[in-house]
C-alpha positions as CSV (number, residue, x, y, z in Angstrom):
1,M,31.0,-22.0,112.8
2,S,29.5,-25.5,112.4
3,E,25.8,-24.4,112.0
4,P,24.1,-22.4,109.3
5,K,22.0,-19.4,110.3
6,A,18.8,-20.4,108.6
7,I,15.9,-22.3,110.2
8,A,13.8,-24.5,108.2
9,A,10.1,-23.8,108.1
10,M,8.7,-27.1,106.9
11,I,9.5,-30.9,107.0
12,E,8.5,-33.2,104.0
13,T,8.0,-37.0,104.0
14,V,10.5,-38.9,101.8
15,V,8.9,-42.2,102.3
16,P,6.8,-43.4,105.2
17,G,9.0,-43.2,108.3
18,V,11.6,-40.9,106.7
19,W,11.5,-37.1,106.7
20,R,13.7,-34.3,105.3
21,W,14.1,-30.6,105.8
22,S,16.5,-28.1,104.1
23,V,17.9,-24.6,104.3
24,Q,20.0,-22.4,102.0
25,D,23.3,-22.7,103.9
26,D,25.1,-19.3,104.3
27,R,28.3,-21.1,105.0
28,I,28.6,-22.8,101.6
29,G,26.1,-20.9,99.4
30,Y,24.2,-24.2,98.6
31,E,21.4,-26.2,99.9
32,S,21.9,-28.3,103.0
33,D,19.6,-31.1,104.0
34,A,18.8,-32.9,107.3
35,H,16.8,-36.1,107.9
36,A,14.9,-38.0,110.6
37,I,13.8,-41.5,110.7
38,A,11.2,-43.3,112.8
39,S,12.5,-45.6,115.6
40,G,9.4,-47.2,117.1
41,D,7.4,-44.2,118.4
42,R,10.5,-42.0,118.6
43,M,12.8,-40.3,116.0
44,V,16.5,-40.3,115.2
45,L,17.9,-37.2,113.7
46,I,20.5,-37.4,111.0
47,D,23.0,-34.5,110.6
48,P,20.3,-32.2,111.9
49,L,19.7,-28.6,110.9
50,R,17.5,-26.3,112.9
51,V,13.8,-26.4,112.1
52,E,11.0,-24.6,113.7
53,T,10.2,-26.1,117.1
54,A,6.5,-26.8,116.6
55,I,7.2,-28.5,113.3
56,L,9.9,-30.8,114.7
57,E,7.6,-31.6,117.7
58,R,5.0,-32.9,115.4
59,L,7.3,-35.9,114.5
60,G,7.4,-37.0,118.1
61,P,10.1,-37.3,120.7
62,V,13.8,-37.7,119.6
63,E,15.7,-40.7,120.7
64,A,19.2,-39.8,119.4
65,I,21.3,-37.8,117.0
66,C,23.6,-39.5,114.6
67,L,26.3,-37.6,112.6
68,T,28.0,-38.9,109.4
69,A,31.1,-36.7,109.8
70,A,32.6,-33.8,111.8
71,C,31.7,-31.5,108.9
72,H,28.0,-32.2,109.7
73,Q,27.8,-31.2,113.3
74,R,25.4,-28.5,112.4
75,A,22.6,-28.1,115.1
76,A,23.6,-31.3,116.9
77,W,24.8,-29.6,120.1
78,H,21.8,-27.3,120.2
79,Y,19.4,-30.2,120.0
80,R,21.5,-32.3,122.5
81,R,21.1,-29.6,125.1
82,R,17.5,-28.8,124.3
83,L,16.2,-32.5,123.9
84,G,18.6,-34.2,126.4
85,V,19.6,-37.0,123.8
86,K,23.0,-38.6,122.9
87,V,25.0,-37.7,119.9
88,Y,26.7,-40.5,117.9
89,A,29.8,-39.5,115.8
90,P,32.5,-41.4,113.9
91,D,35.5,-42.7,115.7
92,G,38.7,-40.8,114.6
93,T,37.2,-37.4,113.6
94,R,39.1,-34.2,113.7
95,P,38.3,-32.1,116.8
96,M,34.5,-31.2,117.1
97,D,32.8,-28.2,118.6
98,E,31.8,-30.6,121.4
99,E,32.6,-34.1,122.4
100,P,29.9,-36.6,121.2
101,D,28.5,-39.1,123.6
102,L,29.3,-42.2,121.7
103,R,31.7,-43.1,118.8
104,Y,31.0,-45.7,116.2
105,R,32.9,-47.5,113.5
106,A,32.3,-49.2,110.2
107,G,29.5,-51.8,110.4
108,D,28.1,-50.6,113.7
109,V,24.3,-50.4,114.0
110,L,23.1,-47.1,115.4
111,P,19.8,-46.0,116.8
112,G,16.8,-46.6,114.5
113,G,18.7,-49.5,112.8
114,L,21.1,-47.3,110.8
115,R,24.1,-49.3,109.7
116,A,27.5,-47.2,109.5
117,I,29.1,-47.5,106.1
118,H,32.6,-46.1,105.8
119,T,32.9,-43.7,102.8
120,P,36.3,-41.9,103.0
121,G,37.2,-39.4,100.4
122,P,35.7,-36.1,101.7
123,E,37.7,-36.8,104.9
124,S,38.9,-40.1,106.4
125,A,36.2,-40.3,109.2
126,H,33.2,-40.0,106.8
127,Y,30.2,-42.3,106.7
128,A,27.0,-43.1,105.0
129,F,24.1,-44.6,106.8
130,F,22.2,-47.6,105.5
131,L,18.6,-48.4,106.6
132,P,18.1,-51.9,105.3
133,K,14.3,-52.2,106.0
134,R,12.3,-52.0,102.9
135,P,12.6,-50.2,100.6
136,G,16.2,-49.8,101.6
137,I,17.3,-46.2,102.2
138,L,20.8,-44.9,101.9
139,F,21.8,-41.5,103.5
140,C,24.8,-40.2,101.5
141,P,26.6,-37.2,103.0
142,D,29.4,-35.3,101.2
143,L,30.2,-37.7,98.4
144,L,27.4,-36.5,96.1
145,S,25.0,-33.6,95.6
146,H,21.6,-33.3,93.9
147,G,20.4,-29.7,94.0
148,A,17.0,-28.6,92.7
149,G,17.0,-28.6,89.0
150,E,20.6,-30.1,88.8
151,A,21.9,-33.5,87.8
152,L,23.4,-35.9,90.3
153,A,27.0,-34.9,90.7
154,F,30.1,-35.5,92.9
155,V,30.7,-32.7,95.5
156,P,33.5,-30.7,93.9
157,A,37.0,-32.3,94.3
158,E,38.4,-29.2,96.0
159,Y,36.2,-30.1,99.1
160,H,37.6,-33.6,99.3
161,E,40.8,-34.9,100.9
162,N,41.0,-37.6,98.3
163,P,38.7,-37.3,95.3
164,A,39.7,-40.7,93.8
165,L,38.9,-42.3,97.1
166,T,35.5,-40.6,97.0
167,R,34.7,-42.2,93.6
168,Q,35.6,-45.6,95.1
169,S,33.4,-45.1,98.0
170,V,30.5,-44.3,95.7
171,R,31.3,-47.5,93.7
172,N,31.2,-49.5,96.9
173,L,27.7,-48.1,97.6
174,L,26.4,-50.2,94.7
175,D,26.8,-53.3,96.8
176,L,24.1,-52.2,99.1
177,D,20.4,-53.1,98.6
178,F,18.7,-49.7,98.5
179,A,15.9,-48.1,96.4
180,V,16.0,-44.5,98.0
181,L,19.1,-42.3,98.0
182,C,19.1,-39.3,100.3
183,F,21.7,-36.5,100.4
184,D,23.0,-33.9,102.8
185,H,23.0,-31.5,99.9
186,G,20.0,-31.9,97.6
187,R,16.8,-33.7,96.9
188,P,16.3,-37.5,97.3
189,L,16.4,-39.9,94.4
190,L,13.6,-42.3,94.5
191,D,13.6,-43.5,90.9
192,E,16.4,-46.0,90.1
193,P,19.1,-44.3,92.2
194,K,21.6,-47.1,91.5
195,A,21.3,-46.5,87.8
196,A,22.0,-42.9,88.4
197,L,25.1,-43.8,90.3
198,R,26.3,-46.1,87.6
199,A,25.8,-43.3,85.0
200,L,27.7,-40.8,87.1
201,L,30.6,-43.2,87.7
202,A,30.8,-43.8,83.9
203,E,31.5,-40.2,83.3
204,K,35.1,-39.0,83.2
205,P,36.3,-37.2,86.3
206,G,35.9,-33.5,85.9
207,T,32.9,-33.7,83.6
208,S,30.5,-30.8,84.3
209,H,26.8,-30.8,83.8
210,S,23.9,-28.5,84.8
């Protein structure tokens, strides 16, 4: 099953033009998060989870759905049918529940101005999305987690095809000019996210913290 059972009851603003909602994900026993960004007078959904219809409609009409990886199909097909919009997914994924409308590769610019950044490690066809317009926003899927009351951490190695490659993908993110870091599993970092990444990378692999 690619979609959790829970339906979010609220959407919060991360920064102007970027929104987040979350559910307690019954599939993994942890928080999962979805985002939307403004694209003119429309919205682009990133790795969407279901949210109450009236709340989503307040953001405005949806232009497209962008997925970072096959593991984040979530409610994409539900919203494609309901909203009549196209789903973008990485080229080279393992089989998905449904076939996306369009495939992208590293460096491609997706709806809303999102740039696809290849971040292998969790799986080979795994991407972050970079929104370069100020303040610079990076949407980071399964490399890292930042649950409520928890420190920034790597997603546990047992969920990654290649944990060493995951660490290298995180190092590569430091080359991007961003000031806001959003996660598929956890709360966004708006205060010196690059410093937090450097501190995490400085720890020895396997170090645990609460």
